[in-house]
Biopython code that builds the backbone (N, CA, C, O; Angstrom):
import numpy as np
from Bio.PDB.StructureBuilder import StructureBuilder

atoms = [
    (1, "UNK", "N", (23.936, -6.393, 6.660)),
    (1, "UNK", "CA", (22.938, -5.671, 7.413)),
    (1, "UNK", "C", (22.686, -6.426, 8.722)),
    (1, "UNK", "O", (22.180, -7.548, 8.709)),
    (2, "UNK", "N", (23.034, -5.821, 9.824)),
    (2, "UNK", "CA", (22.860, -6.467, 11.122)),
    (2, "UNK", "C", (22.100, -5.572, 12.089)),
    (2, "UNK", "O", (22.374, -5.578, 13.289)),
    (3, "UNK", "N", (21.156, -4.810, 11.578)),
    (3, "UNK", "CA", (20.353, -3.952, 12.447)),
    (3, "UNK", "C", (19.494, -4.822, 13.349)),
    (3, "UNK", "O", (18.945, -5.834, 12.914)),
    (4, "UNK", "N", (19.384, -4.421, 14.602)),
    (4, "UNK", "CA", (18.556, -5.143, 15.555)),
    (4, "UNK", "C", (17.091, -4.820, 15.315)),
    (4, "UNK", "O", (16.733, -3.685, 15.001)),
    (5, "UNK", "N", (16.260, -5.822, 15.466)),
    (5, "UNK", "CA", (14.821, -5.604, 15.339)),
    (5, "UNK", "C", (14.134, -5.670, 16.700)),
    (5, "UNK", "O", (12.906, -5.651, 16.777)),
    (6, "UNK", "N", (14.918, -5.747, 17.765)),
    (6, "UNK", "CA", (14.355, -5.886, 19.116)),
    (6, "UNK", "C", (13.366, -4.777, 19.454)),
    (6, "UNK", "O", (12.386, -5.019, 20.159)),
    (7, "UNK", "N", (13.606, -3.573, 18.965)),
    (7, "UNK", "CA", (12.701, -2.451, 19.253)),
    (7, "UNK", "C", (11.335, -2.644, 18.611)),
    (7, "UNK", "O", (10.381, -1.949, 18.959)),
    (8, "UNK", "N", (11.236, -3.583, 17.677)),
    (8, "UNK", "CA", (9.988, -3.822, 16.956)),
    (8, "UNK", "C", (9.348, -5.154, 17.340)),
    (8, "UNK", "O", (8.417, -5.613, 16.678)),
    (9, "UNK", "N", (9.852, -5.779, 18.421)),
    (9, "UNK", "CA", (9.351, -7.078, 18.858)),
    (9, "UNK", "C", (8.816, -7.013, 20.280)),
    (9, "UNK", "O", (9.235, -6.181, 21.086)),
    (10, "UNK", "N", (7.857, -7.932, 20.575)),
    (10, "UNK", "CA", (7.382, -8.062, 21.950)),
    (10, "UNK", "C", (8.225, -9.119, 22.667)),
    (10, "UNK", "O", (9.204, -9.620, 22.113)),
    (11, "UNK", "N", (7.842, -9.454, 23.895)),
    (11, "UNK", "CA", (8.600, -10.432, 24.695)),
    (11, "UNK", "C", (8.585, -11.838, 24.095)),
    (11, "UNK", "O", (9.395, -12.683, 24.476)),
    (12, "UNK", "N", (7.669, -12.090, 23.159)),
    (12, "UNK", "CA", (7.566, -13.405, 22.520)),
    (12, "UNK", "C", (8.245, -13.425, 21.149)),
    (12, "UNK", "O", (8.176, -14.423, 20.431)),
    (13, "UNK", "N", (8.900, -12.322, 20.792)),
    (13, "UNK", "CA", (9.609, -12.249, 19.524)),
    (13, "UNK", "C", (8.744, -11.872, 18.334)),
    (13, "UNK", "O", (9.225, -11.867, 17.201)),
    (14, "UNK", "N", (7.472, -11.556, 18.570)),
    (14, "UNK", "CA", (6.579, -11.171, 17.472)),
    (14, "UNK", "C", (6.802, -9.705, 17.096)),
    (14, "UNK", "O", (7.049, -8.859, 17.956)),
    (15, "UNK", "N", (6.710, -9.430, 15.825)),
    (15, "UNK", "CA", (6.836, -8.059, 15.333)),
    (15, "UNK", "C", (5.584, -7.293, 15.756)),
    (15, "UNK", "O", (4.464, -7.722, 15.481)),
    (16, "UNK", "N", (5.783, -6.156, 16.426)),
    (16, "UNK", "CA", (4.654, -5.371, 16.921)),
    (16, "UNK", "C", (4.447, -4.077, 16.150)),
    (16, "UNK", "O", (3.365, -3.492, 16.190)),
    (17, "UNK", "N", (5.477, -3.631, 15.451)),
    (17, "UNK", "CA", (5.423, -2.357, 14.739)),
    (17, "UNK", "C", (6.174, -2.481, 13.430)),
    (17, "UNK", "O", (7.249, -3.080, 13.376)),
    (18, "UNK", "N", (5.607, -1.914, 12.369)),
    (18, "UNK", "CA", (6.311, -1.841, 11.094)),
    (18, "UNK", "C", (7.110, -0.543, 11.097)),
    (18, "UNK", "O", (6.520, 0.531, 11.220)),
    (19, "UNK", "N", (8.438, -0.608, 10.964)),
    (19, "UNK", "CA", (9.259, 0.608, 11.006)),
    (19, "UNK", "C", (8.835, 1.613, 9.928)),
    (19, "UNK", "O", (8.369, 1.229, 8.855)),
    (20, "UNK", "N", (9.001, 2.875, 10.225)),
    (20, "UNK", "CA", (8.635, 3.934, 9.276)),
    (20, "UNK", "C", (9.557, 3.895, 8.059)),
    (20, "UNK", "O", (10.631, 3.294, 8.101)),
    (21, "UNK", "N", (9.132, 4.536, 6.985)),
    (21, "UNK", "CA", (9.939, 4.584, 5.758)),
    (21, "UNK", "C", (11.294, 5.233, 5.985)),
    (21, "UNK", "O", (12.249, 4.940, 5.266)),
    (22, "UNK", "N", (11.389, 6.113, 6.975)),
    (22, "UNK", "CA", (12.680, 6.740, 7.290)),
    (22, "UNK", "C", (13.652, 5.712, 7.859)),
    (22, "UNK", "O", (14.861, 5.944, 7.883)),
    (23, "UNK", "N", (13.141, 4.607, 8.306)),
    (23, "UNK", "CA", (13.979, 3.558, 8.910)),
    (23, "UNK", "C", (14.000, 2.324, 8.006)),
    (23, "UNK", "O", (13.794, 1.200, 8.464)),
    (24, "UNK", "N", (14.249, 2.554, 6.731)),
    (24, "UNK", "CA", (14.212, 1.469, 5.746)),
    (24, "UNK", "C", (15.148, 0.329, 6.132)),
    (24, "UNK", "O", (14.811, -0.836, 5.919)),
    (25, "UNK", "N", (16.297, 0.633, 6.686)),
    (25, "UNK", "CA", (17.232, -0.425, 7.073)),
    (25, "UNK", "C", (16.589, -1.342, 8.120)),
    (25, "UNK", "O", (16.857, -2.543, 8.130)),
    (26, "UNK", "N", (15.754, -0.795, 8.993)),
    (26, "UNK", "CA", (15.051, -1.612, 9.980)),
    (26, "UNK", "C", (13.930, -2.421, 9.323)),
    (26, "UNK", "O", (13.666, -3.557, 9.715)),
    (27, "UNK", "N", (13.280, -1.834, 8.330)),
    (27, "UNK", "CA", (12.269, -2.587, 7.587)),
    (27, "UNK", "C", (12.910, -3.815, 6.944)),
    (27, "UNK", "O", (12.361, -4.915, 7.008)),
    (28, "UNK", "N", (14.065, -3.622, 6.330)),
    (28, "UNK", "CA", (14.768, -4.731, 5.684)),
    (28, "UNK", "C", (15.186, -5.786, 6.698)),
    (28, "UNK", "O", (15.154, -6.979, 6.398)),
    (29, "UNK", "N", (15.576, -5.364, 7.887)),
    (29, "UNK", "CA", (15.949, -6.317, 8.936)),
    (29, "UNK", "C", (14.737, -7.142, 9.363)),
    (29, "UNK", "O", (14.857, -8.346, 9.588)),
    (30, "UNK", "N", (13.577, -6.508, 9.476)),
    (30, "UNK", "CA", (12.345, -7.229, 9.831)),
    (30, "UNK", "C", (12.000, -8.231, 8.729)),
    (30, "UNK", "O", (11.668, -9.380, 9.021)),
    (31, "UNK", "N", (12.074, -7.808, 7.476)),
    (31, "UNK", "CA", (11.766, -8.706, 6.360)),
    (31, "UNK", "C", (12.737, -9.884, 6.309)),
    (31, "UNK", "O", (12.328, -11.018, 6.059)),
    (32, "UNK", "N", (14.006, -9.621, 6.545)),
    (32, "UNK", "CA", (15.007, -10.685, 6.568)),
    (32, "UNK", "C", (14.713, -11.677, 7.688)),
    (32, "UNK", "O", (14.813, -12.888, 7.495)),
    (33, "UNK", "N", (14.352, -11.158, 8.853)),
    (33, "UNK", "CA", (14.002, -11.998, 9.998)),
    (33, "UNK", "C", (12.812, -12.898, 9.665)),
    (33, "UNK", "O", (12.841, -14.097, 9.941)),
    (34, "UNK", "N", (11.773, -12.322, 9.074)),
    (34, "UNK", "CA", (10.581, -13.104, 8.738)),
    (34, "UNK", "C", (10.885, -14.149, 7.669)),
    (34, "UNK", "O", (10.477, -15.303, 7.797)),
    (35, "UNK", "N", (11.592, -13.756, 6.627)),
    (35, "UNK", "CA", (11.859, -14.700, 5.541)),
    (35, "UNK", "C", (12.768, -15.840, 5.989)),
    (35, "UNK", "O", (12.676, -16.949, 5.464)),
    (36, "UNK", "N", (13.643, -15.575, 6.951)),
    (36, "UNK", "CA", (14.536, -16.626, 7.456)),
    (36, "UNK", "C", (13.755, -17.743, 8.141)),
    (36, "UNK", "O", (14.257, -18.860, 8.273)),
    (37, "UNK", "N", (12.543, -17.452, 8.573)),
    (37, "UNK", "CA", (11.733, -18.447, 9.267)),
    (37, "UNK", "C", (10.847, -19.263, 8.325)),
    (37, "UNK", "O", (10.178, -20.201, 8.758)),
    (38, "UNK", "N", (10.842, -18.912, 7.053)),
    (38, "UNK", "CA", (10.071, -19.667, 6.068)),
    (38, "UNK", "C", (10.905, -20.820, 5.531)),
    (38, "UNK", "O", (12.126, -20.716, 5.417)),
    (39, "UNK", "N", (10.246, -21.900, 5.209)),
    (39, "UNK", "CA", (10.913, -23.102, 4.721)),
    (39, "UNK", "C", (11.231, -22.963, 3.235)),
    (39, "UNK", "O", (10.340, -22.711, 2.425)),
    (40, "UNK", "N", (12.491, -23.126, 2.885)),
    (40, "UNK", "CA", (12.901, -23.076, 1.489)),
    (40, "UNK", "C", (12.310, -24.232, 0.701)),
    (40, "UNK", "O", (12.263, -25.360, 1.191)),
    (41, "UNK", "N", (11.856, -23.959, -0.523)),
    (41, "UNK", "CA", (11.304, -24.996, -1.385)),
    (41, "UNK", "C", (9.842, -25.304, -1.140)),
    (41, "UNK", "O", (9.232, -26.052, -1.904)),
    (42, "UNK", "N", (9.271, -24.743, -0.091)),
    (42, "UNK", "CA", (7.861, -24.993, 0.228)),
    (42, "UNK", "C", (6.983, -23.983, -0.491)),
    (42, "UNK", "O", (7.299, -22.794, -0.526)),
    (43, "UNK", "N", (5.883, -24.450, -1.064)),
    (43, "UNK", "CA", (4.899, -23.556, -1.672)),
    (43, "UNK", "C", (3.884, -23.166, -0.611)),
    (43, "UNK", "O", (3.325, -24.028, 0.068)),
    (44, "UNK", "N", (3.646, -21.879, -0.468)),
    (44, "UNK", "CA", (2.682, -21.358, 0.501)),
    (44, "UNK", "C", (1.501, -20.751, -0.238)),
    (44, "UNK", "O", (1.685, -19.953, -1.158)),
    (45, "UNK", "N", (0.297, -21.120, 0.157)),
    (45, "UNK", "CA", (-0.867, -20.415, -0.356)),
    (45, "UNK", "C", (-0.910, -19.053, 0.322)),
    (45, "UNK", "O", (-0.225, -18.829, 1.320)),
    (46, "UNK", "N", (-1.708, -18.150, -0.217)),
    (46, "UNK", "CA", (-1.831, -16.837, 0.419)),
    (46, "UNK", "C", (-2.362, -16.988, 1.841)),
    (46, "UNK", "O", (-1.939, -16.270, 2.747)),
    (47, "UNK", "N", (-3.294, -17.927, 2.032)),
    (47, "UNK", "CA", (-3.846, -18.154, 3.374)),
    (47, "UNK", "C", (-2.771, -18.661, 4.330)),
    (47, "UNK", "O", (-2.712, -18.221, 5.478)),
    (48, "UNK", "N", (-1.918, -19.585, 3.872)),
    (48, "UNK", "CA", (-0.837, -20.095, 4.724)),
    (48, "UNK", "C", (0.153, -18.994, 5.079)),
    (48, "UNK", "O", (0.596, -18.894, 6.223)),
    (49, "UNK", "N", (0.498, -18.171, 4.096)),
    (49, "UNK", "CA", (1.434, -17.079, 4.348)),
    (49, "UNK", "C", (0.826, -16.067, 5.314)),
    (49, "UNK", "O", (1.513, -15.559, 6.200)),
    (50, "UNK", "N", (-0.450, -15.776, 5.146)),
    (50, "UNK", "CA", (-1.134, -14.855, 6.055)),
    (50, "UNK", "C", (-1.154, -15.419, 7.467)),
    (50, "UNK", "O", (-0.926, -14.685, 8.428)),
    (51, "UNK", "N", (-1.424, -16.708, 7.605)),
    (51, "UNK", "CA", (-1.410, -17.356, 8.924)),
    (51, "UNK", "C", (-0.024, -17.252, 9.545)),
    (51, "UNK", "O", (0.105, -16.910, 10.720)),
    (52, "UNK", "N", (1.015, -17.544, 8.766)),
    (52, "UNK", "CA", (2.392, -17.430, 9.252)),
    (52, "UNK", "C", (2.670, -16.015, 9.747)),
    (52, "UNK", "O", (3.192, -15.831, 10.847)),
    (53, "UNK", "N", (2.322, -15.013, 8.938)),
    (53, "UNK", "CA", (2.585, -13.621, 9.313)),
    (53, "UNK", "C", (1.778, -13.216, 10.542)),
    (53, "UNK", "O", (2.269, -12.465, 11.384)),
    (54, "UNK", "N", (0.549, -13.703, 10.650)),
    (54, "UNK", "CA", (-0.255, -13.411, 11.842)),
    (54, "UNK", "C", (0.348, -14.037, 13.096)),
    (54, "UNK", "O", (0.231, -13.475, 14.185)),
    (55, "UNK", "N", (0.992, -15.194, 12.952)),
    (55, "UNK", "CA", (1.648, -15.844, 14.093)),
    (55, "UNK", "C", (2.939, -15.124, 14.481)),
    (55, "UNK", "O", (3.322, -15.120, 15.651)),
    (56, "UNK", "N", (3.604, -14.521, 13.509)),
    (56, "UNK", "CA", (4.898, -13.875, 13.742)),
    (56, "UNK", "C", (4.786, -12.404, 14.114)),
    (56, "UNK", "O", (5.777, -11.782, 14.496)),
    (57, "UNK", "N", (3.583, -11.845, 14.005)),
    (57, "UNK", "CA", (3.396, -10.425, 14.272)),
    (57, "UNK", "C", (2.132, -10.196, 15.090)),
    (57, "UNK", "O", (1.300, -11.088, 15.248)),
    (58, "UNK", "N", (2.014, -8.983, 15.600)),
    (58, "UNK", "CA", (0.766, -8.560, 16.231)),
    (58, "UNK", "C", (0.108, -7.475, 15.386)),
    (58, "UNK", "O", (-0.829, -6.817, 15.837)),
    (59, "UNK", "N", (0.590, -7.289, 14.175)),
    (59, "UNK", "CA", (0.052, -6.264, 13.288)),
    (59, "UNK", "C", (-1.356, -6.644, 12.845)),
    (59, "UNK", "O", (-1.649, -7.815, 12.603)),
    (60, "UNK", "N", (-2.215, -5.648, 12.742)),
    (60, "UNK", "CA", (-3.602, -5.889, 12.355)),
    (60, "UNK", "C", (-3.722, -6.271, 10.884)),
    (60, "UNK", "O", (-4.542, -7.117, 10.528)),
    (61, "UNK", "N", (-2.914, -5.658, 10.034)),
    (61, "UNK", "CA", (-2.984, -5.898, 8.591)),
    (61, "UNK", "C", (-1.610, -6.340, 8.094)),
    (61, "UNK", "O", (-0.689, -5.531, 7.983)),
    (62, "UNK", "N", (-1.483, -7.634, 7.797)),
    (62, "UNK", "CA", (-0.180, -8.166, 7.377)),
    (62, "UNK", "C", (0.036, -8.073, 5.866)),
    (62, "UNK", "O", (1.069, -8.512, 5.361)),
    (63, "UNK", "N", (-0.927, -7.510, 5.148)),
    (63, "UNK", "CA", (-0.770, -7.405, 3.693)),
    (63, "UNK", "C", (0.440, -6.551, 3.319)),
    (63, "UNK", "O", (1.065, -6.782, 2.284)),
    (64, "UNK", "N", (0.774, -5.569, 4.153)),
    (64, "UNK", "CA", (1.964, -4.743, 3.905)),
    (64, "UNK", "C", (3.211, -5.624, 3.940)),
    (64, "UNK", "O", (4.083, -5.505, 3.080)),
    (65, "UNK", "N", (3.294, -6.500, 4.926)),
    (65, "UNK", "CA", (4.456, -7.387, 5.031)),
    (65, "UNK", "C", (4.522, -8.339, 3.845)),
    (65, "UNK", "O", (5.592, -8.550, 3.273)),
    (66, "UNK", "N", (3.379, -8.915, 3.474)),
    (66, "UNK", "CA", (3.341, -9.842, 2.341)),
    (66, "UNK", "C", (3.829, -9.128, 1.074)),
    (66, "UNK", "O", (4.648, -9.671, 0.333)),
    (67, "UNK", "N", (3.333, -7.927, 0.831)),
    (67, "UNK", "CA", (3.730, -7.159, -0.348)),
    (67, "UNK", "C", (5.220, -6.805, -0.290)),
    (67, "UNK", "O", (5.928, -6.931, -1.288)),
    (68, "UNK", "N", (5.691, -6.365, 0.871)),
    (68, "UNK", "CA", (7.109, -5.996, 1.017)),
    (68, "UNK", "C", (8.020, -7.209, 0.841)),
    (68, "UNK", "O", (9.108, -7.080, 0.280)),
    (69, "UNK", "N", (7.599, -8.372, 1.304)),
    (69, "UNK", "CA", (8.400, -9.586, 1.129)),
    (69, "UNK", "C", (8.557, -9.924, -0.352)),
    (69, "UNK", "O", (9.625, -10.357, -0.784)),
    (70, "UNK", "N", (7.493, -9.727, -1.126)),
    (70, "UNK", "CA", (7.556, -9.998, -2.566)),
    (70, "UNK", "C", (8.342, -8.903, -3.279)),
    (70, "UNK", "O", (9.243, -9.198, -4.063)),
    (71, "UNK", "N", (8.007, -7.646, -3.015)),
    (71, "UNK", "CA", (8.682, -6.541, -3.700)),
    (71, "UNK", "C", (10.161, -6.449, -3.328)),
    (71, "UNK", "O", (10.969, -5.955, -4.114)),
    (72, "UNK", "N", (10.512, -6.917, -2.145)),
    (72, "UNK", "CA", (11.909, -6.914, -1.718)),
    (72, "UNK", "C", (12.675, -8.149, -2.146)),
    (72, "UNK", "O", (13.835, -8.324, -1.770)),
    (73, "UNK", "N", (12.033, -9.011, -2.933)),
    (73, "UNK", "CA", (12.644, -10.242, -3.458)),
    (73, "UNK", "C", (13.008, -11.255, -2.377)),
    (73, "UNK", "O", (13.921, -12.059, -2.560)),
    (74, "UNK", "N", (12.303, -11.219, -1.260)),
    (74, "UNK", "CA", (12.458, -12.258, -0.244)),
    (74, "UNK", "C", (11.582, -13.457, -0.604)),
    (74, "UNK", "O", (11.923, -14.603, -0.309)),
    (75, "UNK", "N", (10.446, -13.173, -1.249)),
    (75, "UNK", "CA", (9.519, -14.204, -1.699)),
    (75, "UNK", "C", (9.215, -14.008, -3.174)),
    (75, "UNK", "O", (9.249, -12.891, -3.691)),
    (76, "UNK", "N", (8.922, -15.107, -3.835)),
    (76, "UNK", "CA", (8.439, -15.075, -5.211)),
    (76, "UNK", "C", (6.951, -15.415, -5.154)),
    (76, "UNK", "O", (6.500, -16.098, -4.234)),
    (77, "UNK", "N", (6.192, -14.937, -6.136)),
    (77, "UNK", "CA", (4.764, -15.207, -6.159)),
    (77, "UNK", "C", (4.304, -15.465, -7.586)),
    (77, "UNK", "O", (4.734, -14.804, -8.531)),
    (78, "UNK", "N", (3.417, -16.446, -7.713)),
    (78, "UNK", "CA", (2.776, -16.725, -8.992)),
    (78, "UNK", "C", (1.421, -17.345, -8.705)),
    (78, "UNK", "O", (1.317, -18.286, -7.919)),
    (79, "UNK", "N", (0.386, -16.818, -9.341)),
    (79, "UNK", "CA", (-0.974, -17.348, -9.195)),
    (79, "UNK", "C", (-1.411, -17.479, -7.743)),
    (79, "UNK", "O", (-2.073, -18.451, -7.380)),
    (80, "UNK", "N", (-1.047, -16.514, -6.913)),
    (80, "UNK", "CA", (-1.473, -16.539, -5.516)),
    (80, "UNK", "C", (-0.717, -17.535, -4.655)),
    (80, "UNK", "O", (-1.110, -17.792, -3.517)),
    (81, "UNK", "N", (0.368, -18.101, -5.184)),
    (81, "UNK", "CA", (1.203, -19.038, -4.445)),
    (81, "UNK", "C", (2.569, -18.391, -4.239)),
    (81, "UNK", "O", (3.099, -17.738, -5.137)),
    (82, "UNK", "N", (3.130, -18.578, -3.054)),
    (82, "UNK", "CA", (4.385, -17.923, -2.670)),
    (82, "UNK", "C", (5.435, -18.972, -2.324)),
    (82, "UNK", "O", (5.104, -20.062, -1.857)),
    (83, "UNK", "N", (6.699, -18.637, -2.555)),
    (83, "UNK", "CA", (7.810, -19.467, -2.109)),
    (83, "UNK", "C", (9.002, -18.570, -1.845)),
    (83, "UNK", "O", (9.106, -17.465, -2.379)),
    (84, "UNK", "N", (9.897, -19.070, -1.009)),
    (84, "UNK", "CA", (11.086, -18.313, -0.625)),
    (84, "UNK", "C", (11.988, -18.130, -1.841)),
    (84, "UNK", "O", (12.299, -19.089, -2.547)),
    (85, "UNK", "N", (12.401, -16.890, -2.074)),
    (85, "UNK", "CA", (13.280, -16.596, -3.208)),
    (85, "UNK", "C", (14.580, -17.374, -3.064)),
    (85, "UNK", "O", (15.094, -17.551, -1.959)),
    (86, "UNK", "N", (15.099, -17.831, -4.184)),
    (86, "UNK", "CA", (16.357, -18.562, -4.177)),
    (86, "UNK", "C", (16.208, -20.030, -3.840)),
    (86, "UNK", "O", (17.197, -20.761, -3.788)),
    (87, "UNK", "N", (14.983, -20.468, -3.610)),
    (87, "UNK", "CA", (14.753, -21.889, -3.332)),
    (87, "UNK", "C", (13.802, -22.428, -4.388)),
    (87, "UNK", "O", (12.838, -21.766, -4.772)),
    (88, "UNK", "N", (14.079, -23.604, -4.836)),
    (88, "UNK", "CA", (13.253, -24.208, -5.878)),
    (88, "UNK", "C", (12.013, -24.832, -5.236)),
    (88, "UNK", "O", (12.137, -25.663, -4.336)),
    (89, "UNK", "N", (10.814, -24.437, -5.691)),
    (89, "UNK", "CA", (9.603, -25.042, -5.128)),
    (89, "UNK", "C", (9.566, -26.537, -5.400)),
    (89, "UNK", "O", (9.979, -26.992, -6.466)),
    (90, "UNK", "N", (9.070, -27.298, -4.432)),
    (90, "UNK", "CA", (9.018, -28.752, -4.569)),
    (90, "UNK", "C", (7.700, -29.234, -5.155)),
    (90, "UNK", "O", (7.495, -30.439, -5.297)),
    (91, "UNK", "N", (6.813, -28.328, -5.493)),
    (91, "UNK", "CA", (5.534, -28.691, -6.099)),
    (91, "UNK", "C", (5.305, -27.846, -7.331)),
    (91, "UNK", "O", (6.185, -27.108, -7.774)),
    (92, "UNK", "N", (4.116, -27.966, -7.871)),
    (92, "UNK", "CA", (3.766, -27.129, -9.011)),
    (92, "UNK", "C", (2.880, -26.002, -8.529)),
    (92, "UNK", "O", (2.082, -26.161, -7.606)),
    (93, "UNK", "N", (3.037, -24.875, -9.165)),
    (93, "UNK", "CA", (2.223, -23.716, -8.816)),
    (93, "UNK", "C", (0.845, -23.939, -9.421)),
    (93, "UNK", "O", (0.716, -24.052, -10.640)),
    (94, "UNK", "N", (-0.192, -24.003, -8.580)),
    (94, "UNK", "CA", (-1.528, -24.282, -9.095)),
    (94, "UNK", "C", (-2.088, -23.109, -9.891)),
    (94, "UNK", "O", (-1.735, -21.953, -9.658)),
    (95, "UNK", "N", (-2.957, -23.429, -10.822)),
    (95, "UNK", "CA", (-3.680, -22.399, -11.558)),
    (95, "UNK", "C", (-4.890, -22.012, -10.724)),
    (95, "UNK", "O", (-5.668, -22.883, -10.334)),
    (96, "UNK", "N", (-5.066, -20.725, -10.441)),
    (96, "UNK", "CA", (-6.180, -20.326, -9.590)),
    (96, "UNK", "C", (-7.524, -20.465, -10.294)),
    (96, "UNK", "O", (-7.611, -20.398, -11.520)),
    (97, "UNK", "N", (-8.561, -20.660, -9.500)),
    (97, "UNK", "CA", (-9.917, -20.694, -10.035)),
    (97, "UNK", "C", (-10.271, -19.295, -10.537)),
    (97, "UNK", "O", (-9.626, -18.322, -10.146)),
    (98, "UNK", "N", (-11.278, -19.182, -11.392)),
    (98, "UNK", "CA", (-11.689, -17.841, -11.851)),
    (98, "UNK", "C", (-12.063, -16.915, -10.691)),
    (98, "UNK", "O", (-11.804, -15.714, -10.755)),
    (99, "UNK", "N", (-12.668, -17.461, -9.631)),
    (99, "UNK", "CA", (-13.038, -16.652, -8.471)),
    (99, "UNK", "C", (-11.793, -16.142, -7.746)),
    (99, "UNK", "O", (-11.733, -14.977, -7.352)),
    (100, "UNK", "N", (-10.813, -17.004, -7.573)),
    (100, "UNK", "CA", (-9.574, -16.603, -6.906)),
    (100, "UNK", "C", (-8.823, -15.581, -7.752)),
    (100, "UNK", "O", (-8.258, -14.626, -7.220)),
    (101, "UNK", "N", (-8.819, -15.780, -9.058)),
    (101, "UNK", "CA", (-8.155, -14.833, -9.963)),
    (101, "UNK", "C", (-8.800, -13.457, -9.855)),
    (101, "UNK", "O", (-8.101, -12.445, -9.807)),
    (102, "UNK", "N", (-10.125, -13.413, -9.818)),
    (102, "UNK", "CA", (-10.835, -12.135, -9.697)),
    (102, "UNK", "C", (-10.528, -11.471, -8.362)),
    (102, "UNK", "O", (-10.357, -10.253, -8.299)),
    (103, "UNK", "N", (-10.457, -12.265, -7.288)),
    (103, "UNK", "CA", (-10.181, -11.717, -5.956)),
    (103, "UNK", "C", (-8.775, -11.135, -5.878)),
    (103, "UNK", "O", (-8.559, -10.141, -5.185)),
    (104, "UNK", "N", (-7.813, -11.742, -6.580)),
    (104, "UNK", "CA", (-6.433, -11.253, -6.551)),
    (104, "UNK", "C", (-6.312, -9.879, -7.196)),
    (104, "UNK", "O", (-5.413, -9.107, -6.863)),
    (105, "UNK", "N", (-7.214, -9.580, -8.116)),
    (105, "UNK", "CA", (-7.132, -8.314, -8.839)),
    (105, "UNK", "C", (-8.148, -7.290, -8.354)),
    (105, "UNK", "O", (-8.285, -6.212, -8.932)),
    (106, "UNK", "N", (-8.851, -7.636, -7.295)),
    (106, "UNK", "CA", (-9.838, -6.720, -6.728)),
    (106, "UNK", "C", (-9.102, -5.605, -5.988)),
    (106, "UNK", "O", (-8.197, -5.885, -5.202)),
    (107, "UNK", "N", (-9.475, -4.345, -6.224)),
    (107, "UNK", "CA", (-8.793, -3.244, -5.527)),
    (107, "UNK", "C", (-9.064, -3.264, -4.035)),
    (107, "UNK", "O", (-10.148, -3.644, -3.592)),
    (108, "UNK", "N", (-8.068, -2.850, -3.265)),
    (108, "UNK", "CA", (-8.201, -2.777, -1.814)),
    (108, "UNK", "C", (-8.857, -1.451, -1.468)),
    (108, "UNK", "O", (-8.388, -0.389, -1.878)),
    (109, "UNK", "N", (-9.942, -1.520, -0.715)),
    (109, "UNK", "CA", (-10.670, -0.322, -0.308)),
    (109, "UNK", "C", (-10.369, -0.055, 1.148)),
    (109, "UNK", "O", (-10.519, -0.937, 1.993)),
    (110, "UNK", "N", (-9.941, 1.170, 1.445)),
    (110, "UNK", "CA", (-9.629, 1.529, 2.835)),
    (110, "UNK", "C", (-10.631, 2.513, 3.354)),
    (110, "UNK", "O", (-10.540, 2.938, 4.505)),
]
sb = StructureBuilder()
sb.init_structure("model")
sb.init_model(0)
sb.init_chain("A")
sb.init_seg("    ")
for serial, (resi, resn, name, xyz) in enumerate(atoms, 1):
    if name == "N":
        sb.init_residue(resn, " ", resi, " ")
    sb.init_atom(name, np.array(xyz, "f"), 0.0, 1.0, " ", f" {name:<3s}", serial, name[0])
structure = sb.get_structure()
């Protein structure tokens, strides 16, 4: 897959638009681009991953990207901790506090 993502980037290389579902191949190219910039073996908290995505995009809500990265098997997730798929984490996945566990299962209201 070598689809260009230039149409979805600004002059600084940040993703400005999430491609429509009709352009799934472009969505996959964006996800591949983002995941290639993550460090293999590093454990990311949800806050760290959100910060990374906010730096790499101008999108208002990066939760779609976070979910697509996990569902597309670019990232693995356990207990609110993320790591690049295919790379062995160099730490242990922490057990979330009861408050964090409740927040992870709270429904998103739009």
